[in-house]
N, C-alpha and C positions, 0 to 999 in steps of 0.2 A: 369794502367791496371786494377786495382780493380774497378775503377769507370766505365770503359767501360764494364766490365763483369756484373756489377750490372744493368747498363742500358739495356744491351741485355737481361738479365733475366726478367726485368720488362716488356720489350716489348713483350717477349714471353708469359708471364703470361697474359698480356692484350689481346693478340691475342687468347690465349686459352679460356679466359673468353668470348670473343666475339663469338668464334666458338660454345662454349657450349650454350650461350644464343640463338644463331641462331638455333641450333639444338632443343632446348626446344620450341622455337617459332614455328618451323616447326612441331614438334610433337603435340603441342597444336592445331595447325590449322588442322592437319590430324585427330585428335580426334574429333574436332568439325564437320569436314566434314563427318566422318564415323558415328557419332551419329545423327540419324534422328530427325527432329523437331517433337514435339507432334502434331499429326493429330487430326482431328475432331473425328475419331473413338476412339482414345485413350482417349480424353476428355469425349466422350459419355460413354465409358466403365467405367471410374471412376465415372461419374455421376450416371450411373445405379447401380454401386456398393454402392454408397451413398444412393440411393433411396431404394435399397433392404435391407438396414440395418434394423433389427427389431425395431419396435417402442417400446419405453420404457415409463414406468409410471413416470410422473414428481414427484410423491411423494416418492415412494419406489425404483424406478429404475428397476422394474421387467419388463420382456418382455412377461409375460403371460397375454395377453390382449385378451378378448373375446368380441364378438359382440352379443348384445341382440336384436334379430330381432323383438320381440314384442314391445319393447319400443324405438327401434332405437337408442341405446346407445352403446358406447365403454366403457367397464368396466375392471378395473384391477382385475384379479382373485386372486391376492395376498393380496392387502389391501382394495379392494372394492371401490376404487375411480372411480367416473364417469368421464372419460377423455373427452368425447365428447357426446353431446346430439343432437337429431333430425338429425341423420345421414340418408341421402337419400340412399335407396337401389336401385342401378342402374341395378341390375340383373333382369332376367325374372320373371314373376309372376307364372310360372309353375315349377314343379319339375320333374326331370328325374332320373331314377334308373339304366339305362343302356344306351349304345350307340345308340341303335335303337330308344328308346324314345326321346333321345336328338336330333336325326336327324329329327324325325317326328314332334316334338313340336317346334323346333326353327324356327323362321320366322322373316322376316323384311318387311317393306312396308305395303301397304294397303291390306285388305283381298281380296281373290279371289272371283269374282262374276261369278257364273256359269250361270247366266241368260244372260250374254253377250257372244257373239260368241268367243271373244278373252280372256274371263275370266277377263276383265277389266284391263289387264296388258299392253295395248298398248295406247300410247298417241293419243288423238283425236284432230282434228282441228274443233273448233266450227263454227257455221253458222251465227254469229252475224255481221261479217264484220266491226268490230270496233277496234280502237287501244287501247292502255293501258289507255288513258284518256277518253275513251268513245266516241270519235269523229268518225264519219263515214269515212271509207276509200274511196279514189278515185276509180273511176270505173276501171281504169287500174289495180290497186292493188287488187280489188275484183275479177277480171277475173283471176289473177294469183293465188289467194287463191282457187278459184273454181277448177283450174287444180291440185293444190296441194292436195285438198281433194279427188279428183277423184283417183289420183294415189296412195295416201296414203291408201285409202280404198281397192284398188286392191292389194296393196302389203301386207296389214295386213290380208287379207282373201285370202290365196293362195291355201290351200288344199281343197279337196272335202268335208271333214267332217266339215270344218269351213263354207263352203257355205251351207251345210245342216243345221247347227245351225242358220245361218242367216234367214232361212225360219221357222225353228221349234220353236225357242225360242220366237219370237214375237207372234206366235200363242198360245204358252203356257201362255204367259203373258196376252193375251186377254181373254182367257177362265178363268184363275184364277181371273182376275179382275171382271168378271161377277159373279163369284161364291163367291166373297168377301173373298178370301184366303189371309193370311198374307205373308210377305216376306220370312219367313223361309220355308214355304211350297213350294213356287215357287222355291227357291234355291235347295231344296231337290229333287223336281220333275225334275229340269234341270240336276242335277247330275245323277239321275237315267236314264234320256234319254241319257246322254253322255255314260253311261255304256252300254246301248242298242246299240248305234252306234259302240262302241268299240268292242262289241261281235257279230257284224254283224246281229243283230236281226231285223234291219230295212230293210234288203234286201227282196224285193218282197212285201213290205207293204207300204202303203202311209205314208208320214211323219206325217200328221195330226192324223192318227189313232194311231200311236205309241206314239205320244206326249200326247194325251188324255188318253191313257191307263196308261202311266207313272204317269200322274197327279192323276188318279183314285187310283192307287196303293199307291201313297204317302199320299193321304188323308186318306185312310184306315189305313195305318201304323201309322200315327200321331194322330189317334183318332179324326179326323175331317172329318168324312165320307160324301161324296157326292154321290148320286145315279148315276147309269149309265144313267138313263133317263134325269137327269139334265145336265150331261156333253154332252150327245148326242144332246139334244135340243139346247144348246148354241153353240156347235162346228159344228153342221150340219153333223157329222159323224154318220152312223147307229149304234145303240146300240149293235147289234150282233158283228160288226167288232171290236168295242172297247173291248167288253168282250173277244173275241177270242185273241186279241193282249195282253190283260191283263194276260190271262192264260199262254200264251207263255213266257211273261216276268217273271212272278212269278216262272215258272218252270225252265227256262234256267238260271236265275240269283239266283235261290234257295232262294227266298224271303220268310221270315217267317212273313206272314201277318196274324194278329189275326182276329177272327170273329168279325163282326160288332156288337157293343154293342147298343141295342135300346136306352139306356139312353143318348148316345151321340147326338141323334136327338132332345131330349126334349128342350134344350135351344133355338134352332133355331125355333122350332114350337111355343114355348111360346112367343118369341119375335115377330114373324110374326103375331100371333093372338092377341098381346097386352094384354096378361094375366099378372097377378101379380106373385111375387116370391113365394107366398103361393101355387099357382097353380103348379108351377114348382116343388116345394118340394113334393107336393101330388102326382104328376105324377111319380116322381122318386121312391117314396115309393111303389106305385102300381107296377111299373116294377120290383123292387127288389123282391116283393112277388111273382110275376108271374114267375120270373127266378128261384126262389127256388122250385116252383112246376112244372117246366119244361114246362110252357105254351109258351115259346118263341122259343124253338127248332123246326125247321121245318117250321117256319113261317117267313114272311118278317119282318125284324126289323122296317121298316118304318111304316107298318100297325099296329103293336103292339104298337109302340111309339105314333102314332097318336090317337089310341083308348084310351090310358092311359091319354093323354092330354085332350081328349074330355071328359072323365069321371071326371078328376080332376077339370076341369072348371065348370062342373055341380054340383059337390059336394060342392064347395065353393061359389056358386052363381054367377059365371062368365061364363054363358052358351054361347057356340058358336054352330052354326049349323053344321050338318055333312058335308054339302057342303063346308063351309068355311075351316074346318079342312082338308077335302080331297084335296082341291085345294092347301093348303099350303104344305101338305105332299106328294103330287103327287100320291095319290092312289084314288081308287074309294070309293064311299059312301057305296057300298056293303061290301067292305073289312072292313071298320070301324064298320059297324053294326055286322059283324060276330065276329070280335075281341072283340067288346064290350060285346056281349052275353057270350063269353067264359070267359072273365075276371069277369063279374058279377056273373056267376055261380060258378066258381072255387074259387073266393076270397070272396064269400058271401057278395057282396056289396048291400047295401040298397039304390038303386038309380033307378029312373024311368025316362027314356028319351023318 
């Protein structure tokens, strides 16, 4: 009986052990099922935490590390160790002190071209009809590209204002090229014309008139004046119409255009007459004396400037005739003689012409 009882007890213990092991196995499986596997977000979170850990100095272990923008170096502010040299500044070259400045100064991509109807922000299909290797495309492919160009042009120029720019901006570029004006003057004139269109100043006026008036105003504002006669002669628009449109633009847009300085005409006249730099310096000095005595006010700046160049050439032995100077300046010989007499009398010049 004792042996049978012992056997039964051992069997019961073994069954209890098996049951407990089975329960532990089920519990472990349930725990593994309930615990989610680490996802990419979890790993990325730990990676971001690792990357955001403050950088430490390899010498003293301090986290007080500063960036020297002038030398492009990372320096430990505690021990003075230069941790890294020639650090590239990937930030912008401008500074902003508030949100408005940050929004207006931040930019990406190529600069805006106001001389183009779409401001240069639209992709264009060229006219070369060649592939990437420079080989000429077959005729069927060329016909397809022709249709693509046509519809691309129609889609990119949809509004009436853009069609207006398609006429106005080439005219502005043509006149500016004849006048020898640089790119920045053309861009400023195109921007001013766009403001005129935006404020409906072009309504009831020809496009060519407003374009040339905007160009005239831009030249005066930039200190590179061109006369109304010059612009009218090149553009074919009457001088009075350009002047009238210019007055409307300056009044409606509240332009602060300074008075034309006679000195600004001197370099052009000297270069056209092939005079030396000494003649230019002498003419500028004469005009400064005339401006101090009030001889310029109420008179045409081109006439006074031409007379000063005429006198300066005679004083240094580089004489030019009155007709040559008058043709370059776009004034009459009578105007040069009158301004010459005034300058000679008021400035006490010892010159006989």
